[in-house]
N, C-alpha and C positions, 0 to 999 in steps of 0.2 A: 594454670591447668585449664584447658578447655572444657566446657560442659559435657561434651561427649566422651572425652577422656575420663572425667570424673565418674560418669555412669559406668563405663567399662571396668574402672578400678573397683567401684563398689559392688558390681555384679560378680566379680571374680573372688571376693572375700568369702562367700559362703562355701563354694567347692574347695577353696584353700583350707578353711576351717574344718571341713569334713575330712579331707585328706590327712591333715595333721592329727586330727583325733584318732583316725582308723590307724594311721601309722604308729601312734603310741598305744594302740590297743586299749583305748579307754571308751567307756560307755557314756552315753548322754547322762545317765543317772549319776556316775561317778564324778563326771565334769561339773554336774550341777551342785553336788555336795562340796566340791572344791571351790566354785566360783560364787555360789549363791545365786545363780541364774537358773530359772526353772528349765527342766528338760524340753518343754514345749517351745519355750522361747529359743533355746539353743537349736532345736530341730529346724524352727522357721528361719532362724538366721543362716544356717548351713543350706537350706533349700532355696534361699534367696527371697523368701516371702516376708522377711523382716529386714529393714535396712540396719546396716551396722552403725552403731554409735559408739563414742568414746566410753560411755558408761558400760557397754557390753564388751568392747574390745580390751580394755584395760585389764580386767579380771582375767580374761582369757590369755592375754599374753603373759601375765603373771603366772597362771597355771601351767602353761606349756614352757615357761623359762625362755621366751623369745622376745625380741625387740618388737615393739608395736609396728613398725614399718615392714616387718617380715609379714605380718598377718595381712596387710593391706597391699603389700607389694609396691611400696612406695617408689618413686622414680629414683634412678641412680644419681648419687651424688658425685660420682667420679672417684670416691674414696673406696679402694678395694678391701680395706682391711675389715675383719670381721670383729666387732666389738662385743666380745663374749663376756657374760657374767657367769661366774661359777654357780652351779646348782648343787645343793645338798640333798642327796636321795639315798635312802637305805644305809646311812652312815658313810657314804662314799661321796667324794667331791667329783663333779662331772663338769668339764669346761667344753661347751660347744665350739668347735673349730670351723663349722659351715653354717650357712643360713639354712632354714628350713623350707626352701622353696621347691623341693623335690630332688630326686636323685640320691646320690650317696650322701651320707651324713658322717662327719668326722667329729670325734670327742677325744679329749684327754681325760683320763680317769685316774684318781688316786684313791686306792683302797687300803685303809689301815688294817693292821693285823686284828684279828678277833671279830671283825664285822662279818655276819652271816653264819657264824658257828663253824663246826668241823665238817658237817655233812649238810649243806644248804639244800632247800627244796629246788628241784630242777624245774625250769620253765620252758615253754615252747612258744613261738609266735612265727608269723610270716617273715621271710626275708633271708639274708646272708650276713654274716658278721666276720670281720677280719680284725685280729688284734696283733699288735706289735708291742713287746714289753721293752719300756725304756730303762726301768731300773727296779730292782727287787725280784721277787718271784712270785708268779700266779699259779694257783692250782685250778685247773680247768676240769670240770666234771662234764663229759660230753657223751651221752648215751651209755655205752659200757666201758668208756674209757676214763681213766683217772690220770690226768697228765700235770706235770709241773713244767711251766715254762719260765725260763730265766732271761735276763736282759739280752736283746738282740735277737730273740726268738719270736716267730710269727705263728698264728694259727688262722685257719679259716674254716667255717662251718656253716651248714644249712641250720637256720635257727628253728626248723621245725623238728630237729633232733633235741630231745630233752638236754638241758644244759644249765650250769651255774659255775660261778667262779669265786674264789675267796683268795685273801693274801696267804702265801705259802712260807712266809719267813717272819722274822722279828721286826723287819722294817717295812713301812708301807710299799706297795707295789704301785708304780706309775706305768700307764700304758696307754697307747693310742688305739682307738676302736673306729673301725669304719662300718657303717651299717647301711645296707641297700636292700631295696625290694628285690624280689625274684628276678634273676637274670643279669643282676648287676653285682657280680662278684669278682674278687681278686683271685689270682692263681697262686696262692700259697697254701699248702695244706698241712694240717697238724698230723704228726705221726704218733701213733700210740707207743707207750713205753718210755717217754721222756722222763727225765727226773733228775 
């Protein structure tokens, strides 16, 4: 890699880190607590005032559940496969199916029964989400709606609408989830009254 190429790769790390943090809805303080890196160092890293080092990037990659090469936008190796590592979060297994370089993000999620209780706390955030149920049943709380989706059904919604979901049966529910920023939505709609 030429010196100019290296400089451009390093310059792009800060904005990529900021976009990833904002996409996840994480504050600098929360990220600091997770990584052990001070909020001021994280801020300087995101603004380009601090050079990215392995000592800083490794804990960030772990906190975000991404490969290190995704943080630095490493050159393509010619291998199109996504080498995803399952993430355990909120009692659910989340398997990233896309790289975090922008655009739509795809996940396979496995949600066991009993996680989140019977009336989970509704959340909101920027973007759109599309879900496709592979197996089991998913109970989706979406604004005023209380829906049950079965295998083969899909739902799409604006994530600014308060929402939450839990497993609706005795077996785990497995589903695909696509998440995108505003304007990047699929054209499949959930219909109230499913069950």
